[in-house]
ZAMARGU-4260 file (C-alpha; in steps of 0.2 Angstrom, whole numbers, plus 5000, padded with zeros to 4 digits):
<rodrens>
0) 5000/5000/5000 | 5008/5017/4995 | 5006/5031/5007 | 5000/5048/5002 | 5005/5066/5006
5) 4993/5075/5018 | 4993/5094/5019 | 4986/5105/5034 | 4984/5124/5033 | 4975/5138/5028
10) 4963/5136/5012 | 4976/5147/5003 | 4990/5135/5007 | 4981/5119/5004 | 4973/5124/4987
15) 4989/5123/4977 | 4992/5106/4984 | 4975/5100/4979 | 4977/5107/4962 | 4993/5096/4961
20) 4983/5081/4965 | 4985/5079/4984 | 4969/5071/4990 | 4972/5071/5009 | 4971/5089/5016
25) 4963/5099/5031 | 4960/5117/5027 | 4959/5127/5043 | 4955/5146/5041 | 4966/5158/5050
30) 4952/5163/5063 | 4949/5145/5067 | 4968/5139/5070 | 4967/5140/5089 | 4952/5129/5090
35) 4954/5117/5075 | 4973/5115/5071 | 4977/5103/5085 | 4963/5091/5080 | 4967/5092/5061
40) 4985/5088/5065 | 4981/5073/5076 | 4969/5066/5064 | 4982/5067/5050 | 4995/5059/5061
45) 4983/5045/5065 | 4979/5041/5046 | 4989/5026/5041 | 4987/5031/5023 | 4998/5047/5025
50) 5017/5045/5025 | 5021/5064/5024 | 5012/5078/5032 | 5015/5096/5025 | 5012/5111/5035
55) 5017/5130/5034 | 5031/5134/5046 | 5021/5148/5054 | 5007/5136/5059 | 5018/5127/5071
60) 5016/5141/5084 | 4998/5138/5084 | 4999/5120/5090 | 4998/5116/5108 | 5014/5110/5117
65) 5009/5092/5117 | 5004/5091/5098 | 5019/5101/5093 | 5030/5088/5102 | 5021/5074/5094
70) 5024/5080/5076 | 5042/5085/5080 | 5045/5067/5086 | 5034/5058/5073 | 5044/5046/5061
75) 5029/5040/5052 | 5021/5050/5045 | 5035/5063/5045 | 5031/5081/5046 | 5038/5093/5033
80) 5036/5112/5036 | 5037/5124/5022 | 5040/5143/5022 | 5049/5152/5036 | 5064/5156/5025
85) 5082/5149/5027 | 5081/5150/5046 | 5069/5136/5047 | 5081/5124/5038 | 5074/5108/5047
90) 5070/5098/5031 | 5087/5090/5032 | 5084/5084/5050 | 5067/5079/5046 | 5073/5068/5031
95) 5087/5061/5042 | 5074/5056/5056 | 5062/5048/5043 | 5075/5037/5035 | 5089/5036/5047
100) 5103/5043/5037 | 5109/5060/5032 | 5108/5060/5013 | 5118/5077/5012 | 5133/5070/5022
105) 5148/5072/5011 | 5160/5063/5022 | 5169/5049/5012 | 5170/5032/5019
</rodrens>
């Protein structure tokens, strides 16, 4: 069974992914993030058909401490955040955590 990408965020954020063919998404309007974002993330993490969850980096600050800790330590599905500029730079660590090796390590054996 192949796993899919799931996207969580504002309708503006999720629409582009939907147009690209992503079928699993949770659109949470900005004024509802405080009330609905935690639930949307927990539901997506529990979905066994989802292998990668994509969120905007700014939405992480709207998560409760427990849900944020859950997504930061999740190996399957792995959470990937977009946006936030070069300072966010967590994609390398997220990939390393998901597959167990650092693909960008240039050390020779």
